[in-house]
N, C-alpha and C positions, 0 to 999 in steps of 0.2 A: 468704433463699427464692429460685429463679432463678425468674423469670416465664416463664411458656408462652407460646411462641410459635406462632400457628398461620400458616400460611402460606394463605391462602384470599382468595379475591373476596368480601369482604361482611363477613369476618372474617378479622382480619389483613392479608388482601390483597384488594382490590378490583380485579377486572379487569374493564374494559368494552371491547366491541367496538364502536365508535362511528366515523363521520365527523366530519371536522371542520365541522360544519355547524352551526346550531342547533340540533336535536335532539341531537346529540352533543353541545354546551355543556350544554344541559339535563340532559340523563343524568349529565354530569360534577357539574354544581351540585346534583341532589336526591342524589346517593350520596353525595356530600362532606356535604352537610347531615344526610342520615341517620349516617352516621359520626362526625362529630365528636358528636351527640346521644347514641349511643349509649354512645361513647369518654366522655363526660362525665358519664355516669352510672354508669359502673364498665366497658363493655365487655360481653361475654359469655360467659358461666360465668367471670367473674374477667379474658376476657383482652379487651385492647385490639384494635382491628380497623386495620389501614393498607390502602392503595390502590394499586392501579397501574396505570394508563391505556395501552391499546394503541388504534391506529386498524385500523379494520376496510377500508378502503380501497374499502369496495361491491363488493370484490373476492372471491367466492367461497374461490378460491385462498390470498389471502391470510389471507381469515378463518381457515382450517383451519391456516395455518403457523402465525398466532399461538396459536392454542388448543393447538395442541400443543407449543409454547414455553412457554405461561406454566404447563401443568400440568408438563411433564414435566424442564422446566431452572428454572421460577421457582418451582416448588411451590404453584402454586393451587389450592385446595381448590375453591372456588364460583366459578362465572363469570356474568355480567351483562351486557345488553343484545343490541349485534348488529342495526344499523338494516336490511339488506337482506334482505329474502324468500329471497331466492338464496342469499346467505348461510350464511342461517339452516338452509335444507334441505342445505347442503352441510357445515357442522358438526354438525347433529342425530345422524348415521352416526358419528361419529365419538369421541361422547360414551362408549358403553358400554366401548370399546377404553379410556379414559383415567379411566373410573370416576368422572366429576363430573359434576355438574348446571350445567346454565344455565338460569338464570331469563331466559327472552327478555322485553324489556321494550319493545319496538319492531318489531320485524317482525312482519310481519299476515298471512303468507298463511294460510288455513284447513290446508293441507297439512302445514304442521308438527305438528300435534297431531293431524290428523283421520288422514293416511298413516303419518308416523312414529311417532307414541304409538299411538294407538287400534288401527291396521292394522298395523304393524310390531312394535310391542311395547317401543320404546326408553323406558326407565323414566327415562332422564335429561335428560330433556327439562321443565320447566315453564313455561307461559307466563302471565306476571301481569297481561298487556293484551288488551285485546278484539282479537280478529281480525280478519279483513275482513268479517266479519257485520254489523258497524256502518256500514260504507260502503256496503253493498251491497244487504243486506237491509233493512236499519231504513229506507234511500231508498225501496225498494219499498212498503214497509206505510206509510210517511205518504202517498205519493202515488197510491195505487192508490185512493184514492178519489175522484180529484178527474178527473172523466170528459172535459176539456179538454184533458188532456194523455196524449194519443195519441201521439204520434210522438218518439223517445227518439236521444238520439245522443252518443257519447262524444269527449272527449278524453282518450287514456287513457297514463299512463305507460306505455313500451314496455318491459317486462317484467313478471316474475311477479304484482306486485301490481295494475297494469293490468288484465293479462288476467282474474286471478281476480274483481278487481271486477265488472267489466263482463258476465262468464259469470256470477255468482251474481245481478248484480240481475235479468239477461234472464229468469233462470230462474225468479225468486223472482216478476217483474211477470207471467211468464206464465199463473202459477198461478192469479193472482186477477183480470187483465186479458187475456182473449184477443182484444182488439181491438187491444193493443199493439202497435207498430211500431218498428223498429230499423232506424232509416234510416243511421246513417254510424258510421264510426269512425276517429279520426285517430289514430296512435300518436309519442309523443314519445320521443327517450332522454335519458336522464341530461344534465344540462348544457345543455337545449336553451335558447335566449335569443329566439330570433324566432319565435313561436308563429302567424304572420300565414296562414302558409298550411294549419295544421291547423284555425284557426278557419274560414277559407273554404272549407275543403273540407267541412266538417260543416254550414255555415251554408247552404250551396248547397241541401242537400236539407231545409231549411226544417223543421228540430226544433222540438220544444215545451219541450224540457227538454234539456239537456245535464249529462253527469256527467263530472267532470273530475278526476282522480286525480293530476297532478303536483301536488308537495308543498314546503313550505319556500319557499325564494326562487323559485322556479320556478312555484309555484301564485300570487304576488304577479305575477310579470309578465304570466302567462296572463290573469289578471283585468282587469289593467292595458289590457293590448293587446286584450281584448275590447270592453272599455269603449269603446275609440276606434273599434272597428270597428262602435259601434252596435249589437249583438248583444243588449244590454238592452232596445232598443226593439223586437226581433224574437221574442223567445222569452217563454215563460212562467216559468219556472224554471231557475237553473243550481243544480246542488249540486257542491258544493265539498269531496268527500272531505278530512277533515283540513282544513277551513277553519278550524275553529274552533280551530286549534291558536295560541297565542300569538304565535308569529313574524309568521304570515300575517294576524292582525286587526291587528297592531303596524304593517304594512307597506300596509293598506287603510284607515287609521283615516279618514284625511282624505276619501278617497270615500266611505265611507259616511256622515259626515256629514254632506256634499254631496249625499247620497242619488243618487249616480251610478250604481247598480248599480238602484235604481229600487224596492227591496224585494222585488227577485227572486232575491237571493241566498240561497242555504241553505247549511248547513255542519254537520259534525258532527265530533268529536275521539274520543280516546281517554279521555279528561278534559277537563274545561273547568272554567275556576277558579269560575267563579260557581255551579256547581252540582255536587254537592247543599247546600242551605243548612243545613249542621249545626257544632255546633262543632268535632270535628275538621279539617273545610277549613276553616274560618275561621281557626284557630290555624294551621294549615300556612301558609296563603297570608301572613300575620303573618309568620312567621318567616321564609319566603322572602325574603319583600320586604327584611328587616329585613338577612337576611344578603346578597342578591345584588343587590339595589336593580331588582329588576321581579319581575312574576307569574310563576308557575310554568307550565309548558308539560306536555303529556301524557307527553313523555317522562321529564322531572323527577319528577311524583309515581309514575309505574309502577316507574321505579327506587330510589326513595325507600321505596315501599312493600314492593316485591321482598326489600330489604335488612331490613326489619322483619318480613316474613314467615321469610325464614331464620333471624332471632333469634329468632321464635318455635317454629320447628322445632327449632331446634340444642338449644334449652333444654326442649322435651319430649323430645326423646329424647337427651339430656345425651351427645350425642357430635356428633362431625364425619364421622363414616361416612356416605357415600353412601345405602347401604340404608336406614340406620336413619332419616335425616333423609326420607326419599321416607316411609317409613313413618309417620314421624310428621305428615306434612303432611297424611294421610287423613283425611278429616271434618273439617278446618280451613275453620272462619268467621272471618274478623278484618276490623275496621273500619279500614279506610283512608281517608285525606281523599277520595277518589274513592266512599266509601261502602263497602257491606259486601262483602268479597269471599269467595267459596266456592269451595272446590276441588274438581272432577270429576275422579275417580279414573280415569274409563273414556279419558280423554285428557290428564288433567294440565292444564287449562285452568281459570284461576281467573276464575268468570262472577261480574260487576258490572254495573251500568247507567251508562250515559251517553247524554242526550238528544242529538237534533238540535234546531236551530231557524233563524231566519232573523237572518242579520246585523243589527245595529241597532246606533246610536248612544245610548246611555244615560248621562248625563253622571253618574252614579255611579261610572263607571268611567274610567281613565284612555284606555283603549282599546277601540274596537270592542267589542262582547261577542253571544254568542248571545241571543235575544231569542223570543218566540212558543213558545217550547221543548216541544216533544213528547216526551213521557216515555212511552216503549214497553216494558214489562217484558221485562228481558234474556232470559227464557226464551221469548219470541215471536221474537225475532230473532237466537239465537243456534243454532246447528245442533245437532242430538241425536245419538247415536251409535245405533245403528249407523248410519255414515256412508253415503254413496252419492257418488260420483266426481261433480266437476263439469268439464265439459269445458271447458278452458283454450283458447278459440278468439281470435284477434285479430278 
């Protein structure tokens, strides 16, 4: 009997749009492990999975071109990944034409689900990862009750992600703290290596708190340069969005061990390996470490979970048809390494909880981790429909 061959991204062919940096490599590792596990258990509806990876290039035009190629010429049925928020906003409107679902596992802009799904009704967008709510609203909720924190500044990523984080943080903080002052903003484009001018510009305004959104290797360079410029002697809190990411924690572990950040560095991520303390998460970490020799990053977990979500939906629908799979997602609640994920029909956002915390050294772990965890229920820091627009101002 001839084996059925499904050309899909996550069923038969896994298509990921990723840059070749640590988050992209982690997406590849998480997806590869999910595919290997599913295939070892017999596949999905009797079909084995195959994978194909392409590079997003952090360019919306390139991302759209690759999506069209993968579906129309290569035959992909499902798409995953997409790093850049800008690329995600460019890809979203193309998906109805292609009649394919993209499970977004990295891009954080709130506009993807709020504007394109809830606003314009694009059904083929499904987001498995927590959006910018984690970086902005959660930060405001954690720091609003500290009256000594009054003057806020940002060193932001000079694109959609940085703008939306800063705007949403300010909007949330103003609701709780009318006395809050937003004193400075310095914007760093991709591939910035020298942040000294950005640091000097915001420090000239004497902030109590710095909200920073450069991520991955750029976050490590930014933090080290801020340390050398004596920033942590002069502020109360540095909030590093995505600073709980494994690649950032690996890069600053020595400084954390030496208390170079003076206990003032706070961070979050879209999944942290030391939470939740569940059998599912512990088993995932053990398998990942055995397979790859390192801890899983958030992008590994989100893509790993997205593939298992696809498996559950396809098996429920007993079909690969986009409409039937979307229908099967309605009402889905699924246990993943990051905890329980719940699908919200209004905006196709999977809701799950991730705490924030202070970056600390714990000898139980090989790298720095987030400690003093602040666990705010997801329903308190996720925005809810009907959505009101957030002004994206620099």
